Residue frames relative to the residue before (quaternion, step in Angstrom):
aa qw qx qy qz dx dy dz
X 1.0000 0.0000 0.0000 0.0000 0.00 0.00 0.00
X 0.6477 0.5263 -0.3082 0.4566 3.51 1.04 -0.92
X 0.6064 0.5738 -0.3477 0.4267 3.58 1.08 -0.70
X 0.6822 0.4713 -0.2827 0.4822 3.62 1.07 -0.69
X 0.6233 0.5730 -0.3442 0.4059 3.57 1.04 -0.69
X 0.6474 0.5299 -0.3349 0.4336 3.61 0.95 -0.80
X 0.6888 0.4495 -0.3189 0.4709 3.68 0.74 -0.85
X 0.6223 0.5407 -0.3502 0.4446 3.60 1.03 -0.72
X 0.6542 0.5013 -0.3160 0.4700 3.60 0.96 -0.81
X 0.6308 0.5346 -0.3312 0.4546 3.55 1.02 -0.80
X 0.6390 0.5210 -0.3263 0.4623 3.61 0.99 -0.78
X 0.6576 0.5118 -0.3169 0.4529 3.58 0.92 -0.84
X 0.6677 0.4840 -0.2956 0.4822 3.59 1.06 -0.79
X 0.7270 0.4523 -0.2455 0.4546 3.59 0.93 -0.88
X 0.5232 0.6788 -0.4100 0.3120 3.63 1.08 -0.56
X 0.6737 0.4758 -0.3379 0.4534 3.67 0.75 -0.80
X 0.6530 0.5081 -0.3243 0.4586 3.59 0.96 -0.78
X 0.6614 0.5014 -0.3074 0.4654 3.58 0.97 -0.81
X 0.6718 0.4993 -0.3163 0.4465 3.59 0.91 -0.82
X 0.6218 0.5425 -0.3584 0.4365 3.61 1.09 -0.56
X 0.6813 0.4603 -0.2878 0.4910 3.58 1.23 -0.40
X 0.4466 0.7012 -0.4552 0.3187 3.57 1.21 -0.10
X 0.5256 -0.6141 0.4850 0.3338 3.54 -1.16 0.60
X 0.4486 -0.6939 0.4773 0.2991 3.58 -0.74 0.96
X 0.5438 -0.6142 0.4636 0.3350 3.54 -1.11 0.69
X 0.5657 -0.5779 0.4595 0.3672 3.52 -1.18 0.61
X 0.5510 -0.6087 0.4306 0.3748 3.58 -1.00 0.71
X 0.5561 -0.6135 0.4470 0.3384 3.53 -1.10 0.75
X 0.5164 -0.6233 0.4848 0.3312 3.53 -1.07 0.75
X 0.5472 -0.6099 0.4374 0.3706 3.58 -1.00 0.69
X 0.5550 -0.6144 0.4450 0.3413 3.54 -1.08 0.75
X 0.5317 -0.6113 0.4768 0.3410 3.52 -1.10 0.70
X 0.5409 -0.6168 0.4369 0.3689 3.59 -0.97 0.70
X 0.5515 -0.6152 0.4473 0.3424 3.54 -1.07 0.77
X 0.5170 -0.6353 0.4740 0.3230 3.53 -1.05 0.78
X 0.4659 -0.6623 0.5048 0.2989 3.55 -1.01 0.79
X 0.4873 -0.6468 0.4795 0.3380 3.58 -0.96 0.77
X 0.5830 -0.5812 0.4346 0.3653 3.52 -1.13 0.67
X 0.5422 -0.6145 0.4598 0.3420 3.55 -1.07 0.73
X 0.4668 -0.6700 0.4977 0.2924 3.54 -1.02 0.77
X 0.3147 -0.7234 0.5842 0.1909 3.55 -1.15 0.69
X 0.1553 -0.8208 0.5484 0.0384 3.54 -0.27 1.33
X 0.0798 0.7639 -0.6383 0.0513 3.51 -1.16 0.72
X 0.7017 -0.4163 0.3180 0.4829 3.58 -1.23 0.01
X 0.5131 -0.6175 0.4911 0.3380 3.58 -1.09 0.70
X 0.6498 -0.5089 0.3736 0.4233 3.61 -1.15 0.44
X 0.6655 -0.5592 0.3432 0.3558 3.56 -1.20 0.65
X 0.5612 0.6049 -0.3954 0.4036 3.62 1.19 -0.32
X 0.6466 0.4728 -0.3116 0.5111 3.60 1.28 -0.31
X 0.5626 -0.5660 0.4583 0.3911 3.60 -1.12 0.52
X 0.6120 -0.5673 0.4039 0.3748 3.57 -1.12 0.66
X 0.6652 0.5142 -0.3800 0.3856 3.54 -1.19 0.65
X 0.6550 0.4876 -0.3195 0.4808 3.60 1.18 -0.41
X 0.1930 -0.7433 0.6271 0.1303 3.52 -1.27 0.54
X 0.1424 -0.8023 0.5773 0.0531 3.57 -1.11 0.66
X 0.0627 -0.7589 0.6470 0.0402 3.54 -1.25 0.62
X 0.3607 -0.7011 0.5703 0.2305 3.57 -1.02 0.83
X 0.2607 -0.7690 0.5695 0.1277 3.57 -0.81 1.07
X 0.7824 -0.1013 0.0915 0.6077 3.58 0.87 -1.00
X 0.7938 0.3189 -0.2349 0.4615 3.53 -1.25 0.48
X 0.3982 -0.6623 0.5733 0.2721 3.51 -1.37 -0.33
X 0.3737 -0.7665 0.4740 0.2197 3.61 -0.37 1.20
X 0.6475 0.5336 -0.3188 0.4409 3.59 1.21 -0.35
X 0.6905 0.4588 -0.2714 0.4889 3.59 1.26 -0.19
X 0.5442 -0.6103 0.4704 0.3319 3.55 -1.26 0.46
X 0.5173 0.5753 -0.4486 0.4474 3.55 0.40 1.32
X 0.6401 -0.5184 0.3768 0.4237 3.60 -1.20 0.32
X 0.0187 0.7812 -0.6237 0.0177 3.55 -1.18 0.65
X 0.1374 -0.7422 0.6450 0.1195 3.53 -1.37 0.30
X 0.0311 -0.7730 0.6336 -0.0005 3.55 -0.97 0.93
X 0.2655 -0.7008 0.6209 0.2297 3.52 -1.33 0.23
X 0.1611 -0.7737 0.6104 0.0535 3.52 -1.04 0.90
X 0.1297 -0.7822 0.6076 0.0454 3.58 -0.75 1.11
X 0.0343 -0.8126 0.5804 -0.0401 3.56 -0.79 1.09
X 0.4456 -0.6923 0.4936 0.2803 3.59 -0.99 0.79
X 0.6982 -0.4535 0.3512 0.4283 3.56 -1.28 0.38
X 0.8173 0.2520 -0.1998 0.4782 3.57 -0.95 0.91
X 0.4225 0.7145 -0.4616 0.3129 3.61 1.25 -0.07
X 0.0772 -0.7983 0.5969 0.0212 3.58 -1.04 0.81
X 0.1301 -0.7307 0.6627 0.0999 3.53 -1.21 0.66
X 0.3742 -0.7598 0.4932 0.1985 3.55 -0.53 1.23
X 0.7335 -0.4452 0.2633 0.4410 3.61 -1.23 0.39
X 0.1203 0.7731 -0.6023 0.1584 3.51 -0.88 1.11
X 0.1649 -0.7638 0.6094 0.1341 3.55 -1.34 -0.06
X 0.2829 -0.7292 0.6027 0.1580 3.53 -1.37 0.35
X 0.5142 -0.6621 0.4418 0.3193 3.63 -1.08 0.56
X 0.7424 0.3212 -0.2022 0.5521 3.60 1.27 -0.15
X 0.6059 -0.5198 0.4441 0.4067 3.57 -1.28 0.35
X 0.0736 -0.7798 0.6168 0.0774 3.56 -1.18 0.51
X 0.2172 -0.7405 0.6237 0.1243 3.53 -1.20 0.69
X 0.1246 -0.8058 0.5788 0.0097 3.53 -0.83 1.09
X 0.0389 -0.7674 0.6398 0.0168 3.56 -1.03 0.86
X 0.3375 -0.7406 0.5475 0.1947 3.57 -0.88 0.97
X 0.1874 -0.8063 0.5572 0.0652 3.55 -0.74 1.12
X 0.7794 -0.0187 0.0230 0.6258 3.58 1.19 -0.57
X 0.7985 0.2951 -0.2151 0.4787 3.58 -1.09 0.67
X 0.4719 -0.6398 0.5196 0.3131 3.54 -1.27 -0.50
X 0.2003 -0.7532 0.6184 0.1005 3.55 -0.87 1.04
X 0.1643 -0.7577 0.6259 0.0848 3.57 -0.88 0.99
X 0.0104 -0.8289 0.5578 -0.0416 3.57 -0.48 1.18
X 0.0394 -0.7940 0.6066 -0.0062 3.53 -1.03 0.86
X 0.3396 -0.7267 0.5634 0.1980 3.55 -1.25 0.46
X 0.5808 0.5954 -0.4346 0.3453 3.55 -1.09 0.71
X 0.6262 -0.5850 0.4041 0.3199 3.51 -1.40 0.11
X 0.7382 0.3255 -0.1896 0.5596 3.58 1.28 -0.24
X 0.4520 -0.6720 0.5075 0.2941 3.58 -0.91 0.88
X 0.1160 0.7667 -0.6193 0.1228 3.57 -0.75 1.10
X 0.3262 -0.7905 0.4886 0.1733 3.57 -0.12 1.33
X 0.6364 0.5457 -0.3416 0.4249 3.61 1.07 -0.63
X 0.6892 0.4662 -0.2729 0.4830 3.59 1.24 -0.33
X 0.4954 0.6662 -0.4351 0.3485 3.62 1.22 0.17
X 0.2754 -0.7135 0.6207 0.1724 3.52 -1.30 0.49
X 0.3864 -0.7415 0.4927 0.2409 3.62 -0.80 0.92
X 0.1208 -0.7229 0.6756 0.0797 3.50 -1.20 0.76
X 0.1736 -0.8100 0.5567 0.0613 3.57 -0.65 1.14
X 0.7570 -0.3739 0.2676 0.4642 3.56 -1.32 0.17
X 0.7910 0.2684 -0.2407 0.4944 3.55 -0.86 1.07
X 0.5699 0.5890 -0.3920 0.4180 3.61 1.19 -0.38
X 0.1095 -0.7695 0.6276 0.0439 3.53 -1.14 0.80
X 0.0605 0.7886 -0.6096 0.0531 3.54 -1.06 0.78
X 0.2483 -0.7618 0.5740 0.1692 3.54 -1.25 0.22
X 0.2035 -0.7413 0.6296 0.1125 3.49 -1.26 0.61
X 0.3994 -0.7371 0.4869 0.2453 3.61 -0.66 1.04
X 0.6617 -0.4934 0.3913 0.4071 3.54 -1.25 0.48
X 0.8606 0.1534 -0.1539 0.4605 3.54 -1.14 0.86
X 0.4594 0.6581 -0.4723 0.3646 3.62 1.21 0.20
X 0.3743 -0.7246 0.5357 0.2190 3.57 -0.80 1.02
X 0.1361 0.7920 -0.5771 0.1452 3.56 -0.70 1.12
X 0.1612 -0.7602 0.6228 0.0904 3.54 -1.33 0.34
X 0.1383 -0.8088 0.5688 0.0567 3.55 -1.22 0.38
X 0.0421 -0.7349 0.6749 0.0511 3.49 -1.37 0.39
X 0.2631 -0.7652 0.5585 0.1825 3.56 -1.22 0.26
X 0.2440 -0.7229 0.6304 0.1429 3.50 -1.29 0.59
X 0.7834 0.0829 -0.1246 0.6033 3.55 -0.37 1.25
X 0.6347 -0.4818 0.4037 0.4494 3.57 -1.24 0.29
X 0.0584 -0.8357 0.5440 -0.0478 3.56 -0.66 1.13
X 0.0924 -0.7559 0.6454 0.0598 3.54 -1.14 0.75
X 0.0444 -0.7834 0.6198 0.0083 3.54 -0.92 0.97
X 0.3055 -0.6888 0.6231 0.2096 3.51 -1.31 0.48
X 0.0794 -0.7942 0.6022 0.0146 3.57 -0.85 1.00
X 0.0613 -0.7830 0.6190 0.0068 3.56 -0.82 1.07
X 0.1553 0.7764 -0.5933 0.1452 3.55 -0.94 0.93
X 0.5159 -0.5707 0.5169 0.3756 3.53 -1.37 -0.11
X 0.3522 -0.7385 0.5375 0.2043 3.56 -0.89 0.93
X 0.5519 -0.0790 -0.8017 -0.2156 1.43 -2.40 0.26
X 0.5621 -0.6093 0.4497 0.3326 3.55 -1.14 0.79
X 0.1130 0.7569 -0.6391 0.0767 3.55 -1.06 0.84
X 0.0369 -0.7784 0.6265 -0.0138 3.54 -1.11 0.75
X 0.0485 -0.7933 0.6068 -0.0131 3.56 -0.79 1.08
X 0.3650 -0.7241 0.5420 0.2206 3.56 -0.93 0.88
X 0.5574 -0.6005 0.4598 0.3425 3.55 -1.07 0.82
X 0.7394 0.2134 -0.1292 0.6253 3.57 1.00 -0.88
X 0.4035 -0.7524 0.4584 0.2469 3.63 -0.30 1.18
X 0.6008 0.5734 -0.3627 0.4227 3.62 1.11 -0.56
X 0.6195 0.5547 -0.3427 0.4372 3.63 1.22 -0.38
X 0.5181 0.6559 -0.4114 0.3635 3.61 1.25 -0.32
X 0.4324 -0.7254 0.4700 0.2567 3.63 -0.56 1.11
X 0.5852 0.5788 -0.3754 0.4261 3.60 1.14 -0.51
X 0.6508 0.4979 -0.3091 0.4826 3.58 1.07 -0.68
X 0.6476 0.5219 -0.3153 0.4569 3.54 1.04 -0.83
X 0.6545 0.5119 -0.3095 0.4623 3.59 1.04 -0.77
X 0.6534 0.5342 -0.3119 0.4362 3.58 1.13 -0.65
X 0.5645 0.6019 -0.3933 0.4054 3.61 1.18 -0.40
X 0.4689 -0.6932 0.4663 0.2868 3.62 -0.95 0.83
């Protein structure tokens, strides 16, 4: 037993000296550049939105019962009258300023500004409205299927388009 202990101790003492003489490893190859995200495919926003907005699906399918993210681009002065959704939604401002207010009546003086980088959430069935200052793009994440109901049904652009 003693015969094995001496060589083992010698290895423990010599190991640091031997490792300092080891050939250094070749430097790691630089990481491959990250793939660019696919370009978004923009089109008119669904008819439930007032005319003038454009929308692109980022992830998921807003028509299915699963998480999704869309981007909504709105021109300066665009307004969405009081409405609600059956699911929670998270909004992030990517460009411009989103003015958001809560309640059953559109009141611009009661809006709170959300600027680029700001994120907020609106609980399911909460009555809210929005306007934008400057051309604005927001990212909206929620659970599908997407649905939007206006507090005053007469405010729904789909109803207005159906009138002769």
